N, C-alpha and C positions, 0 to 999 in steps of 0.2 A: 125094346119094352122099357117103359118107366120103371124107375127104382121104387118098389116100394118106401111109401113114409116121405119120400122127396118132396111133395109138395106141403104136407105136414111141417117138414122141416124148416122150409122157405117160411112159410106163416109164421111160424116161433120165431126165426131170426127176425123177419120183418116187426112183430111184436116187440121182441126183444129190443130192438133199434130204436122203435117210438119209445118205449120206456127208459132208454138211454137219453135221447134227448130231450125228453120230460125233465129227466133229473138233471142234466146240462142247461136247460134255460133257467130253470129254479136256482140253481147255484150260482150263473151270470148274475141273474136279476138281483139275489141277495147278497153278491160281493160288491155289487154296483150300490147298492140302500146301504150299506153298513161298511166297507171299507174304503175310506178317504182315497188313499193311494191307487187301489185298483181303478175308483170313480174318476180320478184325474187323468189317469192314462186311458181311459177309454174315451172319456170327454176331448183330451188330445186329439184324440185321432176322430173325433168327430162318429163316434159308436155309442146307440145306448143297445140297452138290454133286448131289446127285441129284434134286433137284426144278427144276433146269435142264436139260430135255431138248430142248428146239426154240428156236428162234430167238423164238417166240412167247412165250417163258418169259423172255426177258432183260428185258421189263418189271418182273418180280419183282425185278431188283437195285436197290439203292438208286443215285440218282445217286451222281456222285462227280466232284471234280475234282482238280486237282492236288495243292491242299493237304491234301484229305483222303485221299490216297494218300501222301504223304510222312510217312516217319515222324518223329516227334517225338523225337528223340535224347533231350531230358531227361527224357522220361518212359521210354522205353528203359532209362535208367542206373538211376532209381527203382526200376523193376521189378526189375531184375537186382543192384541192390543191397540 
C-alpha cells in the first residue's frame, strides 16, 4: 500500500528543486554579468551562464579561492591605461 501523501511530497520536492535551479541560474547569470573575476574564470573555462542549469552543472565551474577572485589592481591599471 502506498504511503499517503507520498506523491504530494514528491511533487513538492520537484517544484522546490525547480525553484532552486531557477535561483541558481539567476545567480550565475548575475555574477557573470557583474563580477569581472567570475566572468574571467568562466570565460577561461569556455563556459557561459546558460550552460549552468542545475546544481549538477556546478561541477563544470573551475575551482576558485580568494586569490583567484581578488582582482589584481596592477593588471586592471595596465588594461585601462
